[in-house]
C-alpha positions as CSV (number, residue, x, y, z in Angstrom):
1,M,-5.2,-9.3,-19.8
2,D,-3.8,-10.7,-23.1
3,D,-1.9,-13.8,-21.9
4,Q,-0.2,-14.5,-25.2
5,R,1.0,-10.9,-25.6
6,I,2.3,-10.8,-22.1
7,G,4.1,-14.1,-22.6
8,A,5.7,-12.9,-25.9
9,A,6.8,-9.6,-24.2
10,F,8.3,-11.5,-21.3
11,R,10.1,-13.9,-23.6
12,A,11.5,-11.1,-25.8
13,V,12.8,-9.2,-22.8
14,R,14.3,-12.3,-21.3
15,V,16.1,-13.2,-24.5
16,R,17.3,-9.6,-25.0
17,R,18.8,-9.5,-21.5
18,G,20.5,-12.8,-22.1
19,W,18.6,-14.8,-19.5
20,R,18.0,-18.5,-20.0
21,R,14.8,-20.0,-18.6
22,S,16.9,-21.9,-16.0
23,D,18.6,-18.6,-15.0
24,V,15.2,-16.9,-14.4
25,A,13.8,-20.0,-12.6
26,T,16.8,-20.2,-10.2
27,R,16.6,-16.5,-9.3
28,A,12.9,-16.5,-8.9
29,T,12.9,-19.8,-6.9
30,V,10.5,-21.5,-9.2
31,S,10.7,-24.5,-11.6
32,A,11.7,-24.1,-15.2
33,S,8.3,-25.2,-16.2
34,V,6.8,-22.1,-14.6
35,V,9.1,-19.9,-16.7
36,S,8.2,-21.9,-19.8
37,A,4.5,-21.5,-19.1
38,I,4.9,-17.7,-18.9
39,D,7.0,-17.7,-22.1
40,H,4.1,-19.4,-23.9
41,G,1.4,-17.2,-22.4
42,R,-0.2,-20.0,-20.3
43,L,-0.8,-17.5,-17.5
44,D,-3.9,-19.4,-16.2
45,Q,-1.5,-21.8,-14.7
46,I,0.5,-19.2,-12.8
47,A,-0.5,-17.4,-9.6
48,P,-0.3,-13.6,-9.9
49,A,2.3,-13.3,-7.1
50,T,4.5,-15.9,-8.9
51,L,4.1,-14.0,-12.2
52,R,5.2,-10.8,-10.6
53,R,8.2,-12.5,-8.9
54,V,9.4,-14.2,-12.1
55,A,8.8,-11.1,-14.3
56,A,10.9,-9.0,-11.8
57,V,14.0,-11.1,-12.5
58,P,14.6,-9.6,-16.0
59,G,13.4,-6.2,-14.8
60,I,9.7,-6.4,-15.8
61,R,6.9,-5.1,-13.6
62,A,3.8,-7.2,-14.1
63,E,0.5,-5.5,-13.3
64,M,-3.1,-6.5,-13.7
65,T,-5.7,-4.1,-15.1
66,V,-9.4,-4.4,-14.4
67,R,-11.8,-3.0,-17.1
68,L,-15.6,-2.9,-17.5
69,P,-17.3,-2.5,-20.9
70,H,-18.3,1.0,-20.1
71,G,-14.9,1.9,-18.8
72,E,-15.9,3.3,-15.4
73,V,-14.2,0.8,-13.1
74,D,-12.1,3.5,-11.5
75,R,-15.1,5.5,-10.4
76,P,-16.2,3.3,-7.5
77,L,-12.6,2.7,-6.5
78,N,-11.8,6.4,-6.4
79,A,-15.0,7.2,-4.6
80,S,-14.2,4.6,-1.9
81,H,-10.7,6.0,-1.5
82,A,-12.0,9.5,-1.3
83,A,-14.5,8.5,1.4
84,L,-11.8,6.8,3.4
85,H,-9.6,9.8,3.0
86,E,-12.3,12.1,4.2
87,E,-12.9,10.0,7.3
88,L,-9.2,10.0,8.3
89,A,-9.0,13.8,7.7
90,R,-12.0,14.3,10.0
91,Y,-10.4,12.2,12.6
92,L,-7.1,14.1,12.5
93,D,-9.0,17.3,12.8
94,T,-10.2,16.2,16.3
95,L,-6.6,15.6,17.5
96,P,-4.9,18.6,19.2
97,G,-1.6,19.8,17.7
98,W,-1.9,17.9,14.4
99,L,-1.6,19.4,10.9
100,H,-2.3,17.4,7.8
101,A,-2.0,17.7,4.1
102,P,-3.8,15.6,1.5
103,E,-2.2,14.1,-1.7
104,V,1.3,15.4,-1.2
105,S,3.3,14.8,-4.4
106,F,7.0,14.5,-4.3
107,A,10.0,14.2,-6.6
108,V,13.3,13.5,-4.8
109,H,16.4,12.3,-6.6
110,G,14.3,10.8,-9.4
111,E,11.9,9.1,-7.0
112,R,8.3,10.3,-7.5
113,G,5.0,9.5,-5.9
114,V,2.1,10.8,-3.8
115,V,1.6,10.5,0.0
116,D,-2.1,10.0,0.7
117,I,-1.9,12.1,3.9
118,L,1.1,13.7,5.4
119,A,0.5,14.7,9.1
120,Y,2.7,16.7,11.4
121,H,2.5,17.2,15.2
122,Q,3.9,20.6,15.9
123,P,4.6,20.3,19.6
124,T,6.7,17.2,19.3
125,R,7.8,17.6,15.6
126,S,6.5,14.1,14.9
127,L,5.9,13.3,11.2
128,L,3.3,10.7,10.1
129,V,3.0,9.2,6.7
130,I,-0.5,7.7,6.2
131,E,-1.2,5.2,3.4
132,L,-4.9,4.5,2.6
133,K,-5.9,1.3,0.9
134,T,-9.4,0.3,-0.1
135,E,-8.1,-3.2,-1.1
136,L,-5.2,-5.3,0.0
137,V,-3.8,-6.5,-3.3
138,A,-0.1,-6.6,-3.7
139,L,2.0,-6.9,-0.5
140,E,5.2,-6.3,-2.3
141,D,3.9,-3.0,-3.7
142,L,2.6,-1.9,-0.3
143,L,5.9,-2.6,1.4
144,A,8.0,-0.9,-1.3
145,T,5.6,2.1,-1.3
146,M,5.8,2.7,2.4
147,D,9.6,2.1,2.5
148,R,10.0,4.9,-0.1
149,R,7.7,7.3,1.5
150,L,9.1,6.8,5.0
151,R,12.7,7.2,3.7
152,L,11.9,10.4,1.9
153,A,9.3,11.8,4.4
154,A,11.5,14.2,6.3
155,R,12.7,15.8,3.0
156,I,9.2,16.1,1.7
157,A,8.0,17.7,5.0
158,R,10.8,20.3,4.9
159,D,9.4,21.6,1.6
160,R,6.3,22.5,3.6
161,G,8.3,24.1,6.5
162,W,7.8,21.0,8.8
163,E,11.0,20.0,10.5
164,A,10.6,16.5,11.7
165,S,12.5,14.8,14.6
166,T,10.7,11.5,14.1
167,V,9.0,9.8,11.2
168,S,6.2,7.2,11.6
169,G,4.0,5.3,9.2
170,W,0.3,4.2,9.4
171,V,-1.3,2.0,6.8
172,V,-5.1,2.1,7.0
173,F,-7.2,-0.5,5.2
174,A,-10.9,-0.2,4.5
175,E,-12.9,-2.6,6.7
176,S,-14.0,-5.6,4.7
177,D,-14.1,-9.4,5.1
178,T,-11.9,-9.7,2.0
179,N,-9.2,-7.4,3.3
180,R,-9.2,-9.1,6.7
181,R,-8.9,-12.5,5.1
182,R,-6.0,-11.4,3.0
183,A,-4.3,-9.7,6.0
184,R,-4.7,-12.9,8.0
185,S,-2.9,-14.9,5.3
186,L,-0.1,-12.4,5.4
187,G,-0.1,-11.9,9.1
188,S,3.5,-12.5,10.0
189,V,4.9,-10.3,7.2
190,L,2.5,-7.5,7.9
191,R,3.1,-7.6,11.7
192,S,6.9,-7.5,11.1
193,A,6.6,-4.4,8.9
194,F,3.8,-2.7,11.0
195,P,3.9,-4.1,14.5
196,A,1.4,-1.7,16.1
197,D,-2.4,-2.0,16.0
198,G,-5.2,0.5,15.8
199,R,-5.5,0.9,19.6
200,T,-1.8,1.5,20.0
201,M,-2.0,4.0,17.1
202,R,-4.8,6.0,18.7
203,S,-2.9,6.3,22.0
204,W,0.2,7.4,20.1
205,L,-1.7,10.0,18.2
206,Q,-2.8,11.5,21.5
207,R,0.7,11.7,22.8
208,P,3.3,11.0,20.0
209,V,6.5,9.9,21.6
210,G,9.2,8.3,19.4
211,S,8.3,6.6,16.1
212,I,5.7,4.0,15.3
213,R,4.7,1.7,12.4
214,A,1.0,0.7,12.5
215,L,-1.6,-1.1,10.5
216,S,-5.3,-0.9,11.1
217,F,-8.8,-1.2,9.6
218,W,-11.3,1.7,9.3
219,A,-14.9,0.6,9.6
220,N,-18.0,2.0,7.9
221,F,-16.4,4.9,6.1
222,G,-18.6,6.9,3.8
223,E,-21.8,5.2,5.1
224,G,-24.7,6.5,7.3
225,T,-25.2,9.9,8.8
226,T,-22.5,12.1,10.2
227,Q,-23.5,11.0,13.7
228,Q,-23.2,7.4,12.7
229,R,-19.7,7.9,11.2
230,R,-18.6,9.6,14.4
231,S,-19.7,6.6,16.4
232,T,-17.9,4.2,14.2
233,R,-14.7,6.2,13.8
234,Q,-13.2,4.7,16.9
235,R,-13.4,1.2,15.4
236,V,-9.8,1.0,14.2
237,R,-8.6,-2.6,14.5
238,V,-6.1,-5.0,13.0
239,P,-6.4,-8.8,12.8
240,R,-4.2,-11.0,15.0
241,A,-1.1,-12.4,13.2
242,A,-1.8,-15.7,11.6
């Protein structure tokens, strides 16, 4: 990340939009010195969440990019996501009445994206949007992503011939100490958005009545033998709210 270049870009956009530092600071609920630090590229003084919040005021989306010298940083991330995806697909295959489709792309009224897994329970016409995360990084992005997918889910499903009477959401994180620690630090916010846990979600999947919003962790995906994966597949848990 080129701090000086980011600062210069932020300053240029701010000035072009006619925003003073004090204007940005007030709307982002930070001090003017924080905005000044960003202006001058002193990003080592700014927390990533604060940077994103301040940048959003003049309409900038701040993202961090991780690179390795050999340029293959996406390979392990994609492999982990694919393994998690496979485990969830295997689990859904064991549930009676459920159909599921992977990587469902959509473009509705200019809003575009991809649903990791779109599942449909034919007997009850229950639609389930599943979001898979190997890492809990940006809470704002997660909430915005799920809000958009849930809002558009029924329309997306109709394109596949699935007529939904209810729409539910399930966020599944890969099991890790880091993800659990981050989830604990955001416990109240996550619980408000996704009040159900893994045990409740498993019961609902067996008999989907009404809609549900759930968050859970999936343990030991992609590791061990097939028999070992089957034995760990039931370990779907969420941390208690902080």
